[in-house]
N, C-alpha and C positions, 0 to 999 in steps of 0.2 A: 442496435442502434445501428445506425446507416453509417458506419465508417468505413472507409477505404480498406480493405485487406492487404493490397499492394502498392507502395510505393514505387514513381516512373523511374525508368531508365536503369541506369546502373544498379539501383538498390530495388527492383524490381520483386526480387523474391527474400526480402529482409526479414519479414514477418513469417515466411514458412520457414527459413532457416532459424529462426529462433525456435520456434514450436520444435523443429526436428531434433535442437541442443537440447529440448528437455521443459521448455516454458511452457507452461498449461494456458494462459493469453499474453498477449503481445500487441500493442499498438501504438502509432508515432500520435502525440499531441503540439502544436503551437502552444510554448510557455512565454512568448517573448512580454506580454503583458505582465508588468508587477515584477519581473526577475529582478536581484539584486545586481548592483551595476556590476562586480566581480564575475557575473557570469551572462551577462547581455551578448558576447560574442558569441554564445552556445543556446541558439533561441526554440531549437525544437528538444523535445524528450521522448526518447525512444522507455516506453511504459512496459515492465512485465513482470510476471508472477506466476510463482510457483502453488497451485493448492497442498493445503495440507493433508499428510494422509489421517486415516481414522486413526482416533486414539481413545483411549479409556477414559473415564472422566476422571481426574487425579483428586486427592484428599483435600479440603478445604474445610473453613469456618464453618462450623454450624451444621456440618454433613451436607451443606449446600455443594460441594464439589468445586472443582474448578478445571478450566482451559489455559493448555500452554501454547501461546504465541510464538517461542523463541522454539523452532523447528530445526536443530542443527544440521542434518541432513540436507533438508530446503533450503536453508541460508548459505551451504556450501556449494550446491547445484547451483544457485544464483549467481553465486559469486563467481564460476566457472563460464558462465554462459555469458556474464558480463565482461570476462577478461577476454573470450572469444571475438564478444562484438566490438570493444574497442579496438584489437589488434583490427579488424576488417574495415573499420572504418576509416583508422590511420594510416593503412595500406593503401588506400584509396585516397588518401592526403588530405584525410578532413578532420578538423579535430572532433574531440571526443573526450568525456570527463565520467566516471561511474561513481555514480551515487548511492554506495553500497547496503544492501540491508541494514536494519536497524541493528539489528545485534552485532554487526561488524564494524561499525563506525566507532569505536576506540581503537583508537589510530594514532599513530606521534607524528606521521607523515606532514610537513607544512601544508599540502593539499586538504588533507581531514579538518584543514578549520573553515574551508568552504563547506562543508554537508550540510552543516546545520541550518545554510542559506536558501536550502530548496528540499521542501519534505515531497516522499514520494505520493502523496495524495492531489500535491496538484498536477504530477504528472500525469498519475491514473486518470483525474476528472477530465483533464484536456483531450485525453487520448482515447476518452468513450468507454472506461472499461468499470467505472464504478462510480457510485458517488458516495458523499457524507453522511452517515446515518445519525441519527440522532444518539447514538453513544460516541460520537465522536471517531468511530473506526470507520475504515473505507468498508463499502459495501459492493461487492461484484454479483450480478442479476442471479449466477449460478451457484457460486463458492460462496455467497454472503461474506462473512469476515474471516473467514478460514482460508486465507491465503498470506503467503511472505512475496513482500515486493522489492523491485529493486528498479532502477533508472539510471540512464543513460542520456544525457546533454550532447548536443553536437552542433556542426554549423550544416550539415549536411543534408541537401537537396529532396527530404522525401516530403511526401505527399501527408499531410496531417488531416484527421477525422474531422470530419464538417460537422458533427453533430456532437460536441463535447456536453458533458454533465454542468450543467449549472445552478440547478436544484436538487435536492433531495428526493427519493420516491419514497418514503417511508410511510407518508399516509398519515391514517390514523392509526398507524400500529403504536402500540405502546409495551409490546414485552419486553424490550431491552430497560424500558423506564421502569417499570415493576420489577422487573429481576433484580435490578441494581440493589444488594445489601444497605446499602448507607446514601442512596437518594442520590447518587451523585448524577444523573442523567437527567436532563432538563427536556422536558415534551415540546422539543422546539424543531423545527423541519431545517437541514442546513440550504444555503444560496449562497453562493461564489460572491456577490455583491454584501453580504450581511459582513456587519463587524465582528466576524468569531463569536456570533451568537448563538453557532452550537455546542459552544465548547462546556465539557463537563466539569465537574468540580474536582479539580486536580488534587486539592489536598485531601477531600474526603477519600477519592480513589488511591492515594497513594497510602493513606491511614489504614484502609483495609487489607492490601497488598501488604504491609508490612505486618499486621496480625496472620495474615494466613503464612508469612516466612518464618515467623517466629513459631509458628504452632505444625509447619510440615518442611519448612528446610527451603522453602520455595515461594520466591515473590510472585504470585501465581493468582488469578481469578477468571476472568473469563466467562464470565455467567452471562454477560451482555451478547456476548458471541452464541453461545449454546442457545439463547433464548430468539436470536433473529430467526425469523423464517425461513430466509434466504440462506441456502447452504444447509438445510437440513437433513438431505439424503445423507450429508456424510456422519458417520456415526463419532459421536463421543459421548 
């Protein structure tokens, strides 16, 4: 993607700083279109992610194995990067709000009520870091779905990606569709203008996760992650 790597002016080295702090990828996107009214004052999103370390295939139903999205050390590292980023932006007189990794959203603070209003997928697609696959997961061209994501919304005058992802790049690939043991993934390409037509059958998916939890003690599956050709170089 031909996205700018350096925001202008006083923030010219911000992306490099995020990578130096431990992010695997980082970019900024214009998310002003469609923002909830509570977030309209924060029209730019800094999207960042850390790739999962190689992990062994976990036990799952029917001997198929499973992949765990919740990697505690990765989410903890993302949380620390976000804290540093928010401090940096606020020190410059800018507003900033951290949307934490999904596993860290159990928060009793009032501000946590705003977290569900903004998905990381929106930030990442607008920032040119990936598209939403047929599986409903965010797919990065290099690491596939084997990443954890975080977002910082801000009003800072950052240069944004000029070529965001607006459609999927899965094409004729059906690996995740065929890998799903409960047929929860439709063979449909995502588009940002679509009415959530990429959405998976969440009831069927949740039912399989519950079965895994009863059998192994962990509500995991991830067969679609392991089937995706993007990120295959990461052992699982």
